Z-matrix of the N, CA and C atoms (Angstrom, degrees):
N
C 1 1.437
C 2 1.532 1 108.91
N 3 1.332 2 116.70 1 131.89
C 4 1.455 3 122.50 2 -177.81
C 5 1.528 4 109.63 3 -86.45
N 6 1.296 5 113.87 4 141.91
C 7 1.464 6 118.48 5 172.04
C 8 1.513 7 108.60 6 -86.16
N 9 1.281 8 114.65 7 137.79
C 10 1.464 9 119.94 8 -179.08
C 11 1.523 10 109.02 9 -91.49
N 12 1.297 11 115.72 10 131.55
C 13 1.464 12 120.73 11 177.00
C 14 1.516 13 109.35 12 -85.07
N 15 1.313 14 115.30 13 136.96
C 16 1.461 15 120.56 14 178.80
C 17 1.524 16 109.10 15 -101.71
N 18 1.308 17 115.12 16 136.93
C 19 1.465 18 117.20 17 175.53
C 20 1.540 19 108.93 18 -76.35
N 21 1.282 20 117.54 19 172.78
C 22 1.463 21 122.08 20 -174.05
C 23 1.517 22 114.10 21 -61.03
N 24 1.329 23 118.40 22 -41.52
C 25 1.459 24 121.57 23 -177.48
C 26 1.524 25 110.94 24 -67.75
N 27 1.320 26 117.24 25 -41.86
C 28 1.461 27 120.93 26 -179.65
C 29 1.522 28 110.30 27 -68.03
N 30 1.310 29 117.08 28 -40.87
C 31 1.450 30 120.90 29 179.99
C 32 1.531 31 110.48 30 -65.49
N 33 1.314 32 117.44 31 -40.43
C 34 1.464 33 121.64 32 179.56
C 35 1.533 34 110.15 33 -65.59
N 36 1.324 35 116.75 34 -40.63
C 37 1.462 36 121.32 35 -179.77
C 38 1.525 37 110.20 36 -64.58
N 39 1.294 38 118.34 37 -38.97
C 40 1.463 39 121.59 38 -178.06
C 41 1.523 40 111.99 39 -73.61
N 42 1.306 41 118.24 40 -31.82
C 43 1.461 42 120.45 41 -175.88
C 44 1.526 43 113.09 42 -90.36
N 45 1.308 44 118.78 43 -25.47
C 46 1.457 45 121.21 44 -174.97
C 47 1.524 46 113.60 45 -109.86
N 48 1.313 47 118.28 46 28.89
C 49 1.457 48 119.62 47 -179.67
C 50 1.523 49 109.14 48 -70.64
N 51 1.314 50 115.77 49 126.75
C 52 1.457 51 121.45 50 176.61
C 53 1.515 52 107.99 51 -114.61
N 54 1.317 53 115.60 52 153.40
C 55 1.449 54 119.92 53 178.38
C 56 1.519 55 111.16 54 -68.98
N 57 1.297 56 116.20 55 154.55
C 58 1.459 57 121.29 56 179.51
C 59 1.518 58 108.07 57 -85.85
N 60 1.316 59 116.72 58 128.07
C 61 1.454 60 121.81 59 178.57
C 62 1.526 61 108.55 60 -95.39
N 63 1.334 62 118.38 61 113.76
C 64 1.469 63 119.97 62 -178.01
C 65 1.522 64 113.82 63 -71.25
N 66 1.325 65 117.92 64 -12.11
C 67 1.465 66 121.31 65 -178.34
C 68 1.530 67 112.65 66 -91.36
N 69 1.315 68 118.43 67 2.09
C 70 1.463 69 121.22 68 -178.24
C 71 1.526 70 112.62 69 -60.72
N 72 1.310 71 118.80 70 -35.01
C 73 1.458 72 121.59 71 -176.13
C 74 1.516 73 114.42 72 -86.84
N 75 1.327 74 119.38 73 -3.01
C 76 1.468 75 121.07 74 -175.78
C 77 1.529 76 112.19 75 -66.70
N 78 1.310 77 117.89 76 -35.02
C 79 1.465 78 120.27 77 177.88
C 80 1.517 79 111.08 78 -63.10
N 81 1.310 80 116.20 79 -40.08
C 82 1.463 81 120.08 80 178.31
C 83 1.526 82 111.17 81 -66.97
N 84 1.328 83 117.60 82 -37.50
C 85 1.458 84 120.59 83 178.49
C 86 1.532 85 111.19 84 -66.69
N 87 1.331 86 117.52 85 -38.31
C 88 1.462 87 120.69 86 177.58
C 89 1.530 88 110.13 87 -64.19
N 90 1.313 89 117.37 88 -42.69
C 91 1.467 90 120.78 89 176.77
C 92 1.520 91 110.97 90 -62.20
N 93 1.308 92 116.83 91 -41.55
C 94 1.458 93 121.17 92 179.75
C 95 1.529 94 110.77 93 -63.14
N 96 1.334 95 117.45 94 -41.31
C 97 1.464 96 120.19 95 178.68
C 98 1.519 97 111.43 96 -63.43
N 99 1.335 98 117.50 97 -40.41
C 100 1.463 99 120.35 98 178.75
C 101 1.523 100 111.58 99 -64.92
N 102 1.307 101 116.71 100 -42.04
C 103 1.464 102 120.83 101 179.05
C 104 1.524 103 110.35 102 -63.78
N 105 1.326 104 117.25 103 -43.72
C 106 1.463 105 120.25 104 179.41
C 107 1.533 106 111.65 105 -65.72
N 108 1.333 107 117.53 106 -39.80
C 109 1.458 108 120.21 107 179.66
C 110 1.526 109 110.86 108 -64.80
N 111 1.324 110 117.68 109 -43.98
C 112 1.471 111 120.44 110 178.31
C 113 1.524 112 110.96 111 -65.51
N 114 1.304 113 117.07 112 -40.81
C 115 1.463 114 120.11 113 178.00
C 116 1.514 115 112.06 114 -63.71
N 117 1.330 116 116.68 115 -38.70
C 118 1.459 117 120.29 116 178.05
C 119 1.528 118 111.32 117 -65.39
N 120 1.328 119 117.45 118 -41.67
C 121 1.470 120 120.32 119 178.10
C 122 1.520 121 111.04 120 -62.82
N 123 1.309 122 117.10 121 -43.13
C 124 1.463 123 120.30 122 179.90
C 125 1.526 124 110.24 123 -65.46
N 126 1.334 125 116.92 124 -39.98
C 127 1.466 126 119.92 125 179.23
C 128 1.524 127 111.46 126 -64.92
N 129 1.317 128 117.67 127 -40.04
C 130 1.470 129 120.50 128 178.98
C 131 1.514 130 111.07 129 -66.40
N 132 1.326 131 116.67 130 -43.37
C 133 1.466 132 120.15 131 178.89
C 134 1.524 133 110.41 132 -62.27
N 135 1.320 134 117.59 133 -41.57
C 136 1.464 135 120.78 134 179.83
C 137 1.531 136 111.24 135 -69.92
N 138 1.335 137 117.77 136 -38.55
C 139 1.460 138 121.00 137 -177.06
C 140 1.524 139 111.53 138 -70.23
N 141 1.339 140 117.38 139 -39.75
C 142 1.459 141 120.95 140 -177.55
C 143 1.523 142 112.97 141 -89.70
N 144 1.330 143 118.16 142 1.13
C 145 1.464 144 123.60 143 -179.21
C 146 1.526 145 111.85 144 51.49
N 147 1.310 146 116.08 145 52.62
C 148 1.461 147 122.21 146 -178.89
C 149 1.522 148 108.81 147 -71.61
N 150 1.334 149 115.91 148 130.12
C 151 1.463 150 121.60 149 178.40
C 152 1.519 151 108.48 150 -92.76
N 153 1.325 152 116.92 151 103.81
C 154 1.454 153 121.50 152 -176.48
C 155 1.523 154 112.78 153 -80.82
N 156 1.334 155 118.68 154 -7.95
C 157 1.463 156 119.83 155 -179.65
C 158 1.521 157 111.18 156 -72.62
N 159 1.331 158 118.78 157 -22.81
C 160 1.465 159 121.14 158 -180.00
C 161 1.524 160 112.07 159 -69.41
N 162 1.303 161 117.29 160 -23.75
C 163 1.457 162 120.06 161 178.98
C 164 1.517 163 110.34 162 -63.16
N 165 1.323 164 116.96 163 -44.07
C 166 1.466 165 120.50 164 179.14
C 167 1.522 166 111.61 165 -69.03
N 168 1.326 167 118.12 166 -33.12
C 169 1.461 168 121.25 167 179.18
C 170 1.519 169 110.68 168 -63.65
N 171 1.308 170 117.84 169 -41.03
C 172 1.462 171 121.26 170 -179.38
C 173 1.523 172 110.28 171 -67.08
N 174 1.329 173 117.49 172 -39.63
C 175 1.453 174 120.95 173 -178.78
C 176 1.522 175 111.35 174 -70.51
N 177 1.324 176 118.89 175 -31.22
C 178 1.453 177 122.22 176 -176.11
C 179 1.525 178 112.80 177 -95.69
N 180 1.316 179 117.60 178 -1.88
C 181 1.451 180 121.09 179 -177.28
C 182 1.527 181 108.93 180 -71.59
N 183 1.319 182 117.17 181 123.92
C 184 1.458 183 121.51 182 -178.70
C 185 1.524 184 111.59 183 -94.20
N 186 1.328 185 119.24 184 3.98
C 187 1.450 186 121.60 185 178.01
C 188 1.523 187 111.25 186 -71.81
N 189 1.330 188 117.34 187 -25.72
C 190 1.457 189 120.93 188 179.60
C 191 1.517 190 109.47 189 -81.37
N 192 1.322 191 116.02 190 139.73
C 193 1.460 192 121.14 191 179.41
C 194 1.523 193 108.94 192 -119.30
N 195 1.316 194 115.65 193 141.87
C 196 1.450 195 120.14 194 175.92
C 197 1.524 196 108.59 195 -74.55
N 198 1.316 197 116.19 196 126.64
C 199 1.459 198 121.16 197 -177.79
C 200 1.530 199 111.93 198 -104.22
N 201 1.295 200 118.32 199 0.86
C 202 1.457 201 121.55 200 -179.68
C 203 1.512 202 110.84 201 132.17
N 204 1.342 203 115.07 202 -158.65
C 205 1.451 204 120.93 203 -179.77
C 206 1.518 205 108.90 204 -121.87
N 207 1.324 206 116.09 205 147.40
C 208 1.461 207 121.42 206 179.95
C 209 1.521 208 109.45 207 -111.14
N 210 1.329 209 115.13 208 137.52
C 211 1.458 210 122.31 209 178.26
C 212 1.523 211 108.97 210 -127.80
N 213 1.340 212 116.52 211 142.11
C 214 1.456 213 120.85 212 179.08
C 215 1.524 214 109.38 213 -111.53
N 216 1.341 215 115.90 214 132.27
C 217 1.463 216 121.68 215 175.47
C 218 1.530 217 107.67 216 -79.94
N 219 1.342 218 118.43 217 117.59
C 220 1.464 219 119.82 218 -175.44
C 221 1.530 220 113.05 219 -67.58
N 222 1.336 221 117.70 220 -24.10
C 223 1.467 222 120.08 221 -178.66
C 224 1.525 223 112.07 222 -78.95
N 225 1.332 224 116.83 223 -43.13
C 226 1.467 225 119.93 224 -175.31
C 227 1.523 226 112.90 225 -101.48
N 228 1.330 227 117.12 226 -22.41
C 229 1.455 228 120.26 227 -178.04
C 230 1.524 229 112.97 228 84.45
N 231 1.347 230 117.35 229 3.24
C 232 1.463 231 120.77 230 178.98
C 233 1.522 232 110.13 231 -75.03
N 234 1.331 233 115.25 232 147.58
C 235 1.456 234 121.55 233 179.19
C 236 1.526 235 108.26 234 -109.98
N 237 1.326 236 116.42 235 127.36
C 238 1.455 237 123.10 236 179.18
C 239 1.521 238 108.66 237 -110.59
N 240 1.339 239 116.37 238 133.34
C 241 1.458 240 121.75 239 179.14
C 242 1.522 241 107.48 240 -109.86
N 243 1.321 242 115.77 241 122.57
C 244 1.459 243 122.88 242 178.88
C 245 1.522 244 106.60 243 -100.55
N 246 1.336 245 116.80 244 114.01
C 247 1.461 246 120.90 245 -179.89
C 248 1.519 247 109.75 246 -90.05
N 249 1.323 248 114.87 247 139.89
C 250 1.459 249 119.45 248 177.80
C 251 1.515 250 108.63 249 -83.36
N 252 1.319 251 116.82 250 142.46
C 253 1.469 252 120.98 251 -179.76
C 254 1.501 253 110.77 252 -87.67
N 255 1.338 254 117.01 253 100.29
C 256 1.473 255 121.35 254 178.97
C 257 1.485 256 109.93 255 -96.29
């Protein structure tokens, strides 16, 4: 019986076989989901003509005054407002 000689590529393939990792593509899928989510948000903002400048106006408006802090009782659902003494 003759021994068969293996060329370099065949010998390398037989000796260096590694198992297939099914989780290799998960990083790419996570990136794809983030890209699609950001693209969808931009498309919605552009389609509905959302004016983003009003967000800064509300935050910088000094007409609103802080009246204290509100706390909710988890047992009864009542909301208590603690006013600061100015």
